[in-house]
N, C-alpha and C positions, 0 to 999 in steps of 0.2 A: 857267380856273385857271392860275395862274402856275407856272413851272418853278422847281425848287429851286436854291439855291446850294449849293456843296459846299466845306467848309473842314475839313481834317483829318478827313475821313470823316463829318462831320456835315452832313446835308441840312437846310437851313433856308430860311425866307423872311424878308425884312426888310419890316416893315410899311410903311415910308415909300415902298417901291417898288410897293406894290399900288394898285389903283384906290381912290379916296377912299371910295366906298361900302363897300368891303371893309374898309378901315382902320377906319372908324367902327363897323361891325358887330362886327368882331373885338374892338375895345377895349371895346365894350358887353357882349358876350356871353361872351368867354373868361375863364376864371379867370386872374388875374394871375400865379399860380404857373407857368403854362405859358410865360411870356415868359422868354427867355434872353438872356444877354449874350455877345457874341463879339468877341474882340480880333483884328482883322485889320490887319496892317501898321501897328500902333501906334494904330489908331483903334478905340475901343470902341463897338460897335453894341449899343444896349440895347433896341431894338424888334424883336427877332427871336423867331420861334417855330419849333419843329421842323416840318419839312415834313409829317411824318405827322399832326401835330395840325392843321395848316392844311388838308391834304387831307380829313381826317375832317370838319372844320368846313365846308369848301366843299361837299362832297358832300351833307351834311345840310341845308345852307342852300339850295343851288341845284338840288337834285335835281328833275328834271322828273317830274311825276306820270305813271304808266303808264296809257295809255289802251287800252282793249280795242277791237280792230277786228273788226267782224263781217263775214264774207264775204257778199257779195250772192248770192242764189240765182239760178242760171241758169234760163231758161225751161223747160228740160227737167226740172230738179229740181222746179220748181213743179208740173209736171204728173205727177210721180211716175215719170218715165222716167229710168233710169240711163244715163249716157253710156257709150259703148263706146270702149275704147282699142285700136285695131287697127293693126298695121303690116304692110305687104305688101312682101315681098322680091322683087326682080327676079331672074330666073334667066338 
C-alpha cells in the first residue's frame, strides 16, 4: 500500500504514481465521483483520490484470507495425560 501525499491538510494518492495493476483496477472499480483534482505549484493533478478511499479500496482488494491454525496435540495430550507446570526455587 502506498503512503499518502499531504497538501493543505488533504491526504491523497495520485494514480499515476501507483503500480500499473492498481491504477487499472482503481479506474475500473471506483466511482468516478471519488476522483479529485488538486492544484499543486501551478500544476493541476486530475488523477487523485483521497487516501481514506484508497486505503479502503486497497484493504478490500488485497486483504489476505484469515487461516485458522490448529495446534498439534502433544503425545501426552493424546494419551489423556495433563502436563504439569512445576518450578523449583533454590534456597
